[in-house]
N, C-alpha and C positions, 0 to 999 in steps of 0.2 A: 583580310580574307582574299582579296584579289591577288595580292602578292603570293600568298600561299598556294593558290590554284596555279598561278603561272609557273611556280617553281616545283610543282609536283613531279614533273618529269625528271627532276634532279634528285629525287628521293633516294635512288639506289646508287648515287655517286658520292664520292668522298671529297670533303673540303680539304684543300691543301694549304689554305691560308688566305691572305688578302693582298691585293695589289692596290694600295691606297685604300679607298672605300669599297672597292669591288672584290667580291669573294671569288677566289680561284677554285674551280671545280676540277678534280682529277677523274677522268673516265676509267672504268675498270679495264684491265688488260684482257685481251682475248685469250682463249685457251691456248691458241697456237703460240702467242707471245710468252705465255707462262711455262710451256713445256720445256723441261730441262733446266729451268732456272735454279731449282733447289739442288739438283745433282751437280750442276756446274759450280755452284757456290761451295759445295762440300769438296769438290776436286781441288780448289785452291789451297787447301790445307794438306794435300797429299804430297809427300816428298818426291823429288825427281828420281828417276831411275835411268840406268844406262842399259842399252840393249847388248846382250851377249848371246846371240842366237846361233845355233848350229844345226845339225841335221834332223833326225826324226826319232819317233818313239819306237816303232818296229825297227830293229837293228840300230837303235838310236843313241842319243847322247844324254848323259846325266846332267841335270840342272845343278848349278853351283849353289853353295850355301847362301841364302838371303837373296837369291836372284829374282824370285817371284814371291814377295812377302804377303801377297793377297791370296795365295793358294791354300786351300783347305781340303781335307779329306773327311768324308762323312763315315762315322763308325756305327755299325749295326750289331745287335746282339748275335753272338756266334754259337753255332751248334757243335763246333769242334771242341774236344776236350782240351783243357788248359789254355784255351783262347777265349778271352772275354769279349773282344771286339773284332769285327771283321770290317775292314775299310774297303768299300765297294764303289763309291762314287766320289767325284770331285765337287768343289764349289769355290766361289770367289767371295772374299770379304769386300763388301761395297760400302760399309759404314762400320762404326765401332761395334754395333750389335746386330748386324744383319749379313747373312750370306745369300748369294744368288746361285741357284743350281737348276737342274732339270726336274720337271714335275714327276717324271717317271722314276726318279730316285727317292721319292718320298710317298710310296703307296700307303694307303691306310693300314694295310695288313702287315707292313714291314717297314716301319719308319726308323731312321737312325736315332741314336740316343746321345751321341757326342760328336764333336768335330775336333780335329787336331790342326793346328796352325804353327808356323814358325819353325818348321823342320822340313828337310827334304828326304827324310828316311823314316819309314814306318816300322822298321825292325824294333823289337823290344829293347829297351835300354837307351834309345835315342831320345834326346830332349826335345820337347815341343810344348806348346800350350794346348792342353786338352780342356775343353769346356763343354758343359752340358747344353742341350738344346731345349728351348722353351716353347716355341710355337712354330707352326708350319702354315704357309700360305701358297698352295698351288694356284696357278692362274685359274680363275673361275670358268674359263672356256676349255680347259684341258680335259680330255677324255682318254682313258687308258687304251682304248681301242683305236686311237688315232695318233699320228705323229705331229699334230699341230698344237700350238700354244704350250709347248713343252718347256715350261719355265716356272720356277717357284722361289719363294723367299723363305728363309729359315731364320728365326730370331734366336739369338744366343741367350743363355741364362743371365749373362751380365755383359756389359760393354767391355771390349778389349782395348785397353789403353796402356801405352808405355811398355808393351811386351816386346822382347827382342825379336827382330826379324819378322815383325807383323805390321802391315800397313794396308789400308784399303786400296782398291783400284778405282780409277775414274770410269764413268760410263760414257761410251761413245754414243752420241745422240743424233748423228746424221743418218737418216734412213737410206741414203744412196749407197750403192756398192762402192767400195774402195777401188782405185785403179788396179788392174790385174797384175802390175809389177810391184805393188806394195807388199812388203814382207809382213806376214802375220805370224804369230806363234801360238802354239797350244801346249798344254802340259797335262800330265796325268800319271797315275800309278797303275795303269791298265796292263793288258797282255803285251808282252814284248817278244815272246817266242811262240808262234802259232803252232808249231809241231808238238811242243810239250805243254801247250796251254799255260805257259809260265807268266805269272804276274810279277810286277816289279815292286819291291819295297822302296826303291829309290825313285824320286821324282824324275820323270823323263820329259824332254822337250822336243818339239818338232817345228820346223819352218814350213809354212803353208802360204799359198797365194789365193786370191779371190777368184772364184768361178762365177761370172755374172748369172743372175737369176734365170734368164731365158736359156742360156747355154747349159746351165745345170739341169734344167727340166729336160732338155733334149738329150743330155747324157744319160739320165735315168730312163728315158723312153727308148733310147738306142740299146740299152742293156736289158730291155724288156722288164723293167722293174715297176712300171706304172700300170700296166694292163691288169685289171681285176685286183689291184692292190687295195685292200680294204683299209689299210692304215694311211694311204695317201690318195683318197678318192679325188682330190683336186690337184694332184701332182705336187710339185714343189711350189710353195706360195711365197709371196713377198715378205712375209713375216719370218721367213727362214733365210739363212745365210750359208752359202756353199763355199768350200775351200778345198784345195788339193795340194799335194806335195810333189816332189820331183822323184824320178826313179833312181834308185841306187844301182850303179853300174855293176856291182858285184852280186848283190842279192836279187836284183830285178824287182824289188819291192818298192812301192810308192809310199813316200812319207805320209803317215796317216795317224789318226786317233784309233783307239780300239776299245774292246769291252773293258769296263772299269774306268775309262776316261770320261764317261758320261757325267754331265753336270759341271765339268771343268771349264776353264776359260779359253776363249779364242780372243786374242788381243793384238793391238797394234801400238807401236810406240810413236807418239806425237808430242813434239816439244818436250822431250825428256820425261814424259809421263805415259805409263801404260794406260790404255783405254780399252774397256771391255766391249768387244764387238759382238761376240756370240757366246752362247752356252751350249757346249757339246751335247748333241741330241742323238744322232744315229748315223749309220753309214751302211754301205753294202759290203759287209765283211771288213777285214782289216788289210790295209795296204793295197786295196784294189784301185783300178783306174777310175772308178766312179767317185765323184766328190763326196767328202763327208759333209754332213748337214748339221748346222747349229741353229739355235733359236736367235733371231736378230734382236739384240737388246734394245736398239733404238726404237723398235716398234712397240715397246712396252714401257717407255719412260714414264708416262702418266701414271700407269698402274703401280710401278715401283715407287715413285715419289709419294703416292697417296698412302703408302704403308710405311715406308722407311723414314720419310721426312714429313710426316703428316703434321 
């Protein structure tokens, strides 16, 4: 009995074996130590990619076939005659059966029904993997009248395995801003011509660089975008990630994401693997000098892992 009482404090610990006659006890890892373990393990099976980045989405450059095999487009029921599906948001494949997108892309009243992957062109007749969607997981703190926690998981009807030009992307789990000279890229099927409100059937890509959090906040304040802004009552917060492009000498437009690019990836290439830094959320128009804002993936790793790799 005395031995049992003495060892009661080890009741919630795990025996790892014996060193001679002495039992070796393994202490539980802290939550901080566990964060990112499952997503990093999943990343080891993701193939390497090579960067082929060029200019930007407005006045931009088409993505090459197979360049971004994690890119998905979300399809919604269409009101247009002879059109069954309207692709209006992007998403990223992060595991064989889960996409990561923006929470504002999956409102209760207008949820997508399918996703298409493995193609860079949404025009009819182009090949790709179309798969039905099974379940939706908006972040529990997301509210449609705010621009915070704009992140969601979408479960596919079946796992995607051995499909041509389809592979998941790794998750970037460092919550610090990347250096300002680090090249990021974003992709989407959004508006490419502001004057004609023209959307792209072809996947477009853009080079962006990080705007540090405090500098981003100041940029929004200088543009008078924070005063009485009900969607950003706390300004830009640390769970968001800001990025901007460079000005085109001809069009004077700044490389940027635009409407229709929401939910798509903001990523960086590290050790020949793309890593998802952000989920495209919102901006001040298209091609403006104010940074575009994504949801910072690293701030939500625990939540993502609890659903995807439970």
